BALONU-636317 format. One record per residue (C-alpha): x, y, z. Coordinates in steps of 0.02 Angstrom, whole numbers, plus 50000, padded with zeros to 5 digits. Example, Ala and Ser with C-alpha at 12.3 -4.5 7.8 and 13.67 -1.06 7.14 Angstrom:
// BALONU-636317
[[50615 49775 50390]] [[50684 49947 50357]] 
// end
This chain:
// BALONU-636317
[[53208 48876 46396]] [[53379 48869 46318]] [[53414 48695 46241]] [[53567 48636 46148]] [[53539 48565 45974]] [[53577 48387 46032]] [[53446 48403 46170]] [[53321 48459 46039]] [[53358 48309 45935]] [[53327 48191 46082]] [[53168 48279 46129]] [[53114 48278 45945]] [[53143 48090 45946]] [[53031 48067 46097]] [[52898 48180 46025]] [[52887 48100 45857]] [[52907 47913 45905]] [[53081 47875 45842]] [[53093 47739 45707]] [[53114 47565 45784]] [[53064 47629 45955]] [[52879 47634 45937]] [[52773 47607 45784]] [[52662 47745 45721]] [[52481 47707 45700]] [[52363 47835 45623]] [[52177 47830 45598]] [[52132 47874 45418]] [[52060 48046 45386]] [[52079 48118 45561]] [[52083 48305 45531]] [[52224 48333 45659]] [[52280 48179 45761]] [[52304 48226 45944]] [[52483 48161 45946]] [[52531 48285 45813]] [[52439 48429 45903]] [[52549 48393 46053]] [[52703 48374 45944]] [[52674 48537 45860]] [[52659 48630 46022]] [[52818 48555 46088]] [[52907 48605 45931]] [[52859 48787 45960]] [[52904 48778 46143]] [[53081 48716 46098]] [[53106 48850 45970]] [[53129 48736 45820]] [[53099 48852 45671]] [[52943 48828 45566]] [[52867 48692 45673]] [[52837 48521 45594]] [[52838 48581 45414]] [[53026 48611 45418]] [[53075 48474 45535]] [[53161 48363 45406]] [[53322 48370 45501]] [[53295 48235 45631]] [[53354 48054 45642]] [[53337 48005 45825]] [[53400 47829 45807]] [[53569 47896 45757]] [[53587 48034 45888]] [[53498 47948 46029]] [[53539 47762 46016]] [[53490 47737 46193]] [[53308 47754 46133]] [[53332 47600 46029]] [[53277 47427 46086]] [[53419 47324 46006]] [[53346 47157 46062]] [[53174 47195 45988]] [[53244 47253 45822]] [[53361 47101 45810]] [[53216 46989 45843]] [[53114 47075 45708]] [[53252 47057 45583]] [[53283 46876 45623]] [[53099 46843 45608]] [[53086 46926 45436]] [[53238 46837 45368]] [[53182 46666 45437]] [[53001 46681 45375]] [[53012 46769 45208]] [[53010 46605 45114]] [[52849 46555 45191]] [[52754 46712 45137]] [[52631 46682 45000]] [[52605 46833 44886]] [[52427 46873 44835]] [[52369 46825 44660]] [[52231 46955 44648]] [[52156 47110 44734]] [[52026 47014 44831]] [[52092 47083 44998]] [[52013 47254 44970]] [[51841 47173 44955]] [[51849 47086 45125]] [[51741 47173 45257]] [[51838 47225 45412]] [[51760 47263 45580]] [[51783 47446 45605]] [[51703 47577 45717]] [[51684 47699 45571]] [[51613 47686 45401]] [[51759 47672 45279]] [[51675 47801 45163]] [[51624 47922 45298]] [[51671 48106 45268]] [[51771 48071 45107]] [[51680 48213 45013]] [[51747 48350 44901]] [[51931 48403 44878]] [[52026 48519 44764]] [[52142 48374 44714]] [[52136 48187 44730]] [[52297 48093 44714]] [[52282 47905 44677]] [[52440 47829 44746]] [[52563 47892 44876]] [[52721 47822 44803]] [[52872 47916 44744]] [[52775 48044 44646]] [[52614 48045 44746]] [[52705 48076 44913]] [[52793 48228 44833]] [[52632 48297 44766]] [[52539 48272 44931]] [[52673 48373 45017]] [[52694 48513 44890]] [[52513 48543 44847]] [[52465 48561 45031]] [[52593 48695 45048]] [[52456 48801 44971]] [[52277 48818 45028]] [[52222 48667 44928]] [[52123 48527 45005]] [[52200 48364 44954]] [[52149 48185 44971]] [[52286 48054 44944]] [[52233 47874 44927]] [[52348 47727 44953]] [[52305 47547 44925]] [[52439 47487 45048]] [[52461 47507 45232]] [[52574 47620 45343]] [[52758 47613 45310]] [[52834 47492 45438]] [[52984 47536 45538]] [[53090 47394 45468]] [[53075 47466 45291]] [[53186 47611 45345]] [[53337 47492 45354]] [[53404 47476 45179]] [[53510 47325 45225]] [[53359 47208 45248]] [[53235 47290 45127]] [[53255 47157 44992]] [[53171 47029 45111]] [[53019 47143 45118]] [[52988 47102 44935]] [[52908 46946 45003]] [[52784 47037 45115]] [[52626 47136 45109]] [[52728 47289 45056]] [[52735 47215 44880]] [[52584 47198 44766]] [[52632 47021 44714]] [[52648 47040 44530]] [[52737 46926 44408]] [[52762 46950 44221]] [[52670 46842 44095]] [[52766 46691 44034]] [[52916 46752 43936]] [[52986 46676 43777]] [[53161 46752 43770]] [[53200 46795 43953]] [[53160 46745 44132]] [[53198 46564 44078]] [[53273 46527 44249]] [[53120 46599 44343]] [[52975 46492 44401]] [[52865 46462 44255]] [[52972 46581 44146]] [[52880 46724 44235]] [[52990 46856 44316]] [[52948 46911 44494]] [[52893 47094 44478]] [[52894 47186 44646]] [[52796 47351 44656]] [[52777 47454 44818]] [[52613 47425 44906]] [[52631 47548 45053]] [[52636 47731 45097]] [[52789 47790 45003]] [[52764 47654 44866]] [[52916 47580 44786]] [[53032 47709 44868]] [[53001 47606 45024]] [[53058 47438 44957]] [[53178 47474 44814]] [[53366 47467 44826]] [[53375 47653 44867]] [[53505 47700 44739]] [[53511 47885 44686]] [[53555 47883 44501]] [[53480 48026 44401]] [[53528 47982 44222]] [[53621 48060 44080]] [[53593 48238 44015]] [[53550 48171 43842]] [[53410 48062 43914]] [[53306 48219 43956]] [[53361 48318 43804]] [[53288 48171 43704]] [[53119 48190 43794]] [[53115 48369 43737]] [[53162 48320 43558]] [[53015 48201 43558]] [[52896 48353 43571]] [[52893 48388 43755]] [[52946 48567 43791]] [[53015 48609 43957]] [[53088 48433 43986]] [[53266 48460 43927]] [[53409 48441 44051]] [[53441 48622 44082]] [[53255 48647 44128]] [[53237 48496 44240]] [[53404 48510 44334]] [[53331 48635 44458]] [[53202 48504 44504]] [[53331 48376 44540]] [[53415 48496 44658]] [[53259 48562 44739]] [[53211 48406 44841]] [[53394 48358 44877]] [[53493 48378 45037]] [[53663 48308 44993]] [[53759 48255 45146]] [[53918 48191 45068]] [[54066 48301 45030]] [[54192 48197 44937]] [[54190 48173 44749]] [[54040 48287 44725]] [[54003 48417 44589]] [[53918 48547 44704]] [[53838 48645 44565]] [[53731 48495 44522]] [[53668 48455 44691]] [[53545 48529 44817]] [[53587 48554 45000]] [[53429 48613 45085]] [[53291 48502 45019]] [[53188 48379 45120]] [[53267 48216 45049]] [[53438 48174 45111]] [[53563 48090 44995]] [[53715 48004 45074]] [[53859 47889 45034]] [[53885 47745 45156]] [[54058 47701 45225]] [[54170 47588 45121]] [[54183 47399 45133]] [[54361 47387 45200]] [[54484 47365 45055]] [[54350 47305 44938]] [[54272 47471 44892]] [[54436 47552 44853]] [[54490 47400 44750]] [[54336 47420 44642]] [[54370 47607 44610]] [[54556 47570 44571]] [[54515 47424 44459]] [[54401 47539 44354]] [[54539 47666 44340]] [[54654 47527 44274]] [[54529 47491 44134]] [[54512 47678 44086]] [[54372 47745 44196]] [[54384 47907 44293]] [[54323 47928 44467]] [[54184 48059 44463]] [[54015 48114 44529]] [[53899 48021 44410]] [[53756 48138 44457]] [[53864 48284 44411]] [[53926 48357 44247]] [[53977 48189 44170]] [[53918 48013 44199]] [[54055 47909 44111]] [[54157 47842 44248]] [[54155 47755 44418]] [[54098 47813 44587]] [[54045 47763 44758]] [[53857 47743 44759]] [[53745 47882 44818]] [[53584 47826 44906]] [[53423 47898 44969]] [[53491 47893 45144]] [[53462 48004 45296]] [[53615 47957 45394]] [[53570 47775 45427]] [[53382 47775 45376]] [[53308 47758 45203]] [[53254 47931 45143]] [[53096 47865 45050]] [[52960 47978 44992]] [[52865 47930 45151]] [[53013 47978 45262]] [[53054 48141 45171]] [[52885 48205 45109]] [[52737 48118 45188]] [[52773 48090 45371]] [[52838 48265 45409]] [[52675 48349 45351]] [[52536 48223 45407]] [[52478 48352 45530]] [[52420 48475 45394]] [[52237 48507 45409]] [[52215 48518 45219]] [[52291 48344 45186]] [[52195 48183 45212]] [[52275 48017 45183]] [[52179 47855 45163]] [[52270 47689 45173]] [[52194 47517 45117]] [[52104 47627 44985]] [[52111 47541 44815]] [[52066 47663 44672]] [[51973 47563 44537]] [[51910 47701 44421]] [[51917 47882 44376]] [[51745 47963 44372]] [[51720 48053 44205]] [[51575 48160 44146]] [[51576 48250 43979]] [[51764 48216 43948]] [[51806 48289 44118]] [[51870 48190 44268]] [[51780 48243 44429]] [[51825 48107 44554]] [[51872 47929 44590]] [[51793 47765 44642]] [[51889 47659 44766]] [[51866 47509 44875]] [[51905 47504 45057]] [[51867 47367 45186]] [[51740 47286 45073]] [[51646 47443 45031]] [[51645 47549 44869]] [[51675 47733 44906]] [[51678 47890 44803]] [[51765 48056 44819]] [[51760 48213 44706]] [[51890 48338 44650]] [[51851 48519 44601]] [[52013 48544 44510]] [[52106 48383 44460]] [[52120 48198 44484]] [[52300 48146 44478]] [[52355 47967 44449]] [[52516 47926 44534]] [[52491 47738 44550]] [[52647 47693 44452]] [[52686 47625 44281]] [[52584 47469 44309]] [[52434 47523 44411]] [[52398 47695 44330]] [[52373 47608 44158]] [[52257 47481 44245]] [[52151 47624 44322]] [[52144 47716 44159]] [[52086 47568 44059]] [[51954 47518 44191]] [[51895 47699 44173]] [[51872 47687 43982]] [[52037 47768 43932]] [[52148 47657 43829]] [[52166 47565 43667]] [[51992 47540 43598]] [[52018 47359 43548]] [[52084 47313 43720]] [[51934 47401 43807]] [[51801 47329 43693]] [[51877 47152 43712]] [[51830 47168 43898]] [[51663 47251 43874]] [[51724 47424 43936]] [[51644 47576 43853]] [[51778 47682 43766]] [[51784 47859 43826]] [[51952 47899 43749]] [[52054 47791 43634]] [[52237 47814 43688]] [[52390 47699 43685]] [[52382 47662 43874]] [[52490 47516 43927]] [[52598 47516 43771]] [[52783 47559 43763]] [[52822 47470 43923]] [[53011 47480 43945]] [[53107 47406 44093]] [[53288 47390 44155]] [[53347 47210 44158]] [[53492 47166 44271]] [[53598 47011 44275]] [[53660 46959 44447]] [[53776 46824 44378]] [[53958 46878 44382]] [[54046 46835 44546]] [[54214 46858 44625]] [[54279 46778 44784]] [[54418 46829 44901]] [[54488 46742 45057]] [[54447 46868 45185]] [[54281 46867 45283]] [[54184 47026 45305]] [[54047 47061 45439]] [[54054 46891 45519]] [[53958 46954 45672]] [[53784 46932 45742]] [[53630 47024 45685]] [[53632 47113 45852]] [[53808 47179 45818]] [[53751 47234 45645]] [[53608 47331 45722]] [[53724 47419 45841]] [[53840 47461 45697]] [[53689 47527 45601]] [[53651 47656 45738]] [[53827 47722 45708]] [[53802 47734 45521]] [[53914 47585 45493]] [[53897 47438 45377]] [[53832 47312 45331]] [[53650 47371 45354]] [[53662 47554 45295]] [[53662 47519 45110]] [[53553 47387 45020]] [[53628 47221 44980]] [[53806 47277 45033]] [[53819 47396 44884]] [[53967 47506 44866]] [[54006 47568 44691]] [[53930 47601 44516]] [[54005 47625 44344]] [[53943 47656 44169]] [[53994 47593 43996]] [[53955 47659 43828]] [[53974 47535 43684]] [[53880 47610 43538]] [[53894 47801 43525]] [[54024 47941 43554]] [[54115 47937 43716]] [[54008 48068 43798]] [[53841 47992 43742]] [[53718 47889 43844]] [[53793 47729 43917]] [[53713 47564 43870]] [[53760 47473 44030]] [[53782 47507 44215]] [[53883 47399 44332]] [[53839 47398 44516]] [[53906 47288 44653]] [[53826 47181 44786]] [[53945 47149 44930]] [[53957 47051 45093]] [[53860 46989 45189]] [[53709 46969 45078]] [[53773 46881 44922]] [[53685 46713 44966]] [[53556 46595 44895]] [[53423 46703 44975]] [[53441 46820 44826]] [[53391 46678 44707]] [[53233 46646 44805]] [[53193 46832 44821]] [[53217 46861 44637]] [[53096 46722 44598]] [[53217 46594 44519]] [[53166 46412 44503]] [[53233 46275 44615]] [[53378 46231 44504]] [[53446 46405 44502]] [[53416 46428 44689]] [[53524 46274 44715]] [[53656 46348 44595]] [[53660 46504 44710]] [[53705 46395 44859]] [[53880 46396 44792]] [[53896 46573 44860]] [[53974 46627 45024]] [[53895 46788 45091]] [[54048 46834 45192]] [[54175 46824 45054]] [[54090 46849 44883]] [[54061 47001 44774]] [[53925 47004 44641]] [[53948 47116 44488]] [[53774 47161 44418]] [[53751 47211 44237]] [[53606 47326 44204]] [[53539 47364 44031]] [[53496 47548 44022]] [[53417 47577 43855]] [[53321 47420 43800]] [[53256 47410 43624]] [[53124 47279 43679]] [[52949 47343 43715]] [[52813 47263 43818]] [[52634 47299 43868]] [[52519 47317 44019]] [[52347 47253 43983]] [[52190 47196 44079]] [[52140 47017 44123]] [[51965 47073 44129]] [[51856 47224 44176]] [[51851 47162 44356]] [[51970 47268 44463]] [[51993 47118 44574]] [[52103 47044 44437]] [[52291 47092 44426]] [[52347 47177 44266]] [[52446 47076 44138]] [[52624 47132 44128]] [[52714 47069 43973]] [[52893 47141 43982]] [[52940 47052 43822]] [[53122 47046 43875]] [[53255 47013 43744]] [[53128 47019 43603]] [[53212 47153 43496]] [[53243 47073 43324]] [[53422 47132 43310]] [[53473 47057 43483]] [[53553 47223 43531]] [[53487 47206 43707]] [[53571 47042 43746]] [[53730 47090 43654]] [[53746 47251 43754]] [[53721 47151 43914]] [[53853 47026 43853]] [[53973 47173 43827]] [[53934 47222 44004]] [[53984 47046 44062]] [[54152 47066 43970]] [[54181 47232 44059]] [[54144 47145 44225]] [[54264 47009 44179]] [[54400 47134 44135]] [[54402 47189 44315]] [[54466 47024 44366]] [[54630 47053 44268]] [[54673 47216 44359]] [[54810 47233 44487]] [[54684 47304 44609]] [[54580 47138 44608]] [[54736 47032 44613]] [[54806 47122 44765]] [[54645 47081 44858]] [[54649 46901 44789]] [[54481 46927 44705]] [[54456 46782 44589]] [[54318 46744 44468]] [[54190 46621 44536]] [[54092 46530 44407]] [[53924 46461 44474]] [[53824 46326 44389]] [[53694 46377 44261]] [[53592 46217 44249]] [[53510 46254 44083]] [[53674 46309 43999]] [[53815 46204 44070]] [[53764 46045 43975]] [[53740 46134 43810]] [[53885 46255 43795]] [[54064 46276 43849]] [[54074 46377 44007]] [[54120 46560 43984]] [[54093 46551 43797]] [[53986 46686 43715]] [[53840 46566 43688]] [[53850 46509 43867]] [[53844 46687 43928]] [[53695 46721 43815]] [[53606 46569 43889]] [[53650 46628 44064]] [[53585 46804 44028]] [[53417 46736 43963]] [[53405 46626 44117]] [[53425 46742 44265]] [[53418 46922 44200]] [[53270 46997 44292]] [[53187 47161 44321]] [[53274 47301 44423]] [[53096 47365 44461]] [[53108 47510 44337]] [[52954 47500 44221]] [[52917 47662 44124]] [[52827 47721 43968]] [[52653 47645 43993]] [[52571 47823 43997]] [[52698 47901 43889]] [[52721 48087 43867]] [[52707 48164 43695]] [[52613 48283 43579]] [[52522 48154 43472]] [[52375 48063 43553]] [[52404 47917 43431]] [[52576 47879 43509]] [[52564 47953 43684]] [[52443 47964 43832]] [[52486 48131 43913]] [[52549 48296 43848]] [[52702 48393 43909]] [[52601 48456 44056]] [[52559 48270 44099]] [[52376 48305 44059]] [[52284 48152 43983]] [[52246 48191 43801]] [[52062 48235 43776]] [[52013 48225 43959]] [[52003 48379 44064]] [[52054 48382 44247]] [[52154 48220 44237]] [[52342 48200 44245]] [[52464 48056 44265]] [[52619 48093 44367]] [[52734 47945 44391]] [[52867 47839 44298]] [[52743 47792 44165]] [[52750 47963 44082]] [[52935 47941 44030]] [[52936 47920 43842]] [[53106 47839 43836]] [[53211 47757 43971]] [[53349 47845 44065]] [[53531 47803 44103]] [[53493 47789 44285]] [[53367 47727 44416]] [[53196 47810 44397]] [[53159 47849 44578]] [[53266 48008 44569]] [[53186 48061 44404]] [[53013 48030 44472]] [[53040 48143 44618]] [[53104 48274 44492]] [[52947 48248 44383]] [[52828 48269 44537]] [[52923 48422 44595]] [[52909 48503 44421]] [[52730 48458 44401]] [[52683 48521 44575]] [[52746 48687 44533]] [[52653 48687 44367]] [[52493 48636 44454]] [[52509 48770 44590]] [[52544 48902 44459]] [[52394 48849 44350]] [[52273 48842 44496]] [[52335 48994 44593]] [[52211 49131 44631]] [[52306 49243 44507]] [[52285 49117 44367]] [[52154 49156 44232]] [[52125 48968 44225]] [[52071 48957 44408]] [[51881 48954 44378]] [[51869 48895 44199]] [[51958 48729 44234]] [[51851 48680 44385]] [[51709 48556 44369]] [[51535 48636 44381]] [[51462 48531 44524]] [[51304 48634 44534]] [[51268 48599 44351]] [[51308 48413 44376]] [[51184 48393 44519]] [[51051 48492 44428]] [[51076 48404 44261]] [[51153 48232 44295]] [[51078 48167 44129]] [[51201 48277 44036]] [[51345 48169 44108]] [[51314 47992 44045]] [[51480 47929 44112]] [[51453 47987 44289]] [[51431 47852 44420]] [[51246 47843 44471]] [[51287 47835 44655]] [[51385 47999 44650]] [[51235 48109 44674]] [[51170 48008 44818]] [[51338 48006 44910]] [[51372 48194 44903]] [[51255 48332 44952]] 
// end
C-alpha cells in the first residue's frame, strides 16, 4: 500500500483519536490497551517508521480539520468560560479518601517495579518516557486525572486554573505582598493532571541565562554548568520556527515541538520596534545572548500545547514496561535501613503500596515533593517532631523556597479592535494555526532588563505582554484578587488593550513549604514571603521594570499605533498616594504582584546536607535509592521559566540513571534493595510499613 504523507497523517488522526474529536479514556495499569494494539498494527501497515515510539510528528486537528467538531468545541469553551467563577477549589486532599465504585481493586497488581515515579508532571513525564526506552519496569503514579482535550488549547488554558486540573493551593497570609488578593493569600496554581503544570501553565519556552547554570556548578554541583547542560536543552527540542533563531543552540529532532505563533497585526511589530528605540536588540533569547527583545517561543506543536503529556507520555502509553496510575496520591516513601524501597499511596479510598528494586523518584513538584519527604520522616527535625513524625533524616526540606513574582499592572490602549469575532470563528482560526487561541493570553513578545550587574550578566526583570482579546476582568478573578481589584480590572477592554507584565527573575526573598499536620489529607503550608528581603531590592527591581514598561510609551512605534498609557484604579493606593509616583507604584506592586507559578529550591541541590537536600546526582543525602527530580532541586532561580529547565533536568538525570543501572554498570546489583533479606528479616527494618510483607509475596 503506497500512501502519501498527508494520507498517513489523516489515518494517524483516526487511529489515535485526534484531540478535540474524541476523548481518550484509559483504564489504569492495563498491560497493553486494545486500542493501542490496533493502532500499533496500523502504524506498521502504513509504513510509519518505528511504530508508535517515534510517532511524535502528528497533529491531526491541523492537517485534518474536517475531523473537528467545531460546534462541540465551541460549546465546551463557552461552558468553561461561563462557569469557571462557580468552581470551588478543594481545601484539602479528602477526595482521594472517598471510595469509588469500581470493578477492580484499586491496589490490584501494583507489585514490584524497577523504578517508581511519584508525579507525572514536567519531569516525571520525561522520566517515564526515557526510562522505559530501556528494559526497566516503571510505575508512574499521578494524583490527578487524564489530560483533557481542552487543555491542549493554550488560548483558554488560564481558565482551567479554576478546575480540577489545579490542586487548589493558596499561600499563607502575606505581610508584604498579595495585599490585593483575597485574605492577603496569593492564589497558587499547581498542575493536578497527567503532565502536571506543563498542562496548565502559560506554555512559554524560556530557558534562562548561561550564568544561571554556571552558578549552580559554582555552588558545588559538578556537571550543571551551562556547557554541560546545553545538550539536554537541545535533546528534547524540535524547533519549528526559522526566523530569528540561533540554530546551534536548538534541537530539531526531539519529541517536544517549540513554535512561535503568528503576530498580532501591527502590535507585535510595534512592541519589537519600541524596544529597539530604547536600545534593545532583536535576538533569539534562547540562543547565545539573552539581553534583548524577541517574539515569544512556546511549547507549541503547530496549534496544540506541547506539554510533557503530549510530547512524552501519550506517545508511549502502549509500552508494556510502563504502567501509569491516575488518581493515585503518594503519601509516603517507604524506607528501611536508610534505603527507600517503595511508596504508599491512596487511591479511591484505599491505601496501596508498591515497591521499587532500584529507585524511588519524587517528581511531584516543588510543593508536593517536600510534603512527601516530610511525611516520610525526611526534613527539618524541628518541623517533623512538632507534628509527631519520626525523624529518619534531618535535612532542610521545604526551605529556600524561591518564586517568580509578576505584576500585571501596566496597560496600554489603542483605538483599533482585534479579534472581534465569535468563539466559533476563533476555533476555526485555531485549526489554521491562527490567533487568538494559539498562544496563551494573547502573548506575543518578551524582553529582558539588567539593572544591577554588567551588561552581559543575568537580567533582573523580564517583560512579557498579554494582548487581545484576553485582557479583561477575568484575569483579576483567575489570579485570585479581591472584589475591589476585580472591579478595577473592569476598566479594561479585551479587544483594544495591551498588558505589560513585569516579572522578577532573581528574588532575594525566601519562603518555606511546611506541614499543617502529619495527616496527608491536609494541604502543605506555602509561605512565599514575597517582598520580605530587608534591603527592598525585590520591589525596587520590579519598580525599575515598571519604568522600562513606561518608557515604551514614549517611543515612536507606540505613538504610530496610538498606544497610550491606561492607568487603572488601585483602590488601596489611590487615596494614599499620587498616581504614578514611586510610592504609588510600590503600593500597586505589593497589591497585585502574584506568582507566575515558578516555585523552586525546596529540595535544593548541593554538596552539604546542612544546606541542601540532594546531591549533584539528585540523590537525597543519606538515603539510598531515593532521588528528587523536579524544579525543587534548583539551588537558585533562573532568568527564565522553569518548565524548559525542568525538562532539561529530567533528560540529564534519565541518562545518568540509565548509565548507573545498566547491565554494564558495577553498581547494578549493589544498589538494589535485598527483598529476600527484607522478607526473611523484617525486624531489621524498623521503618518499613507493617503491611508491606502482607501485600507482596
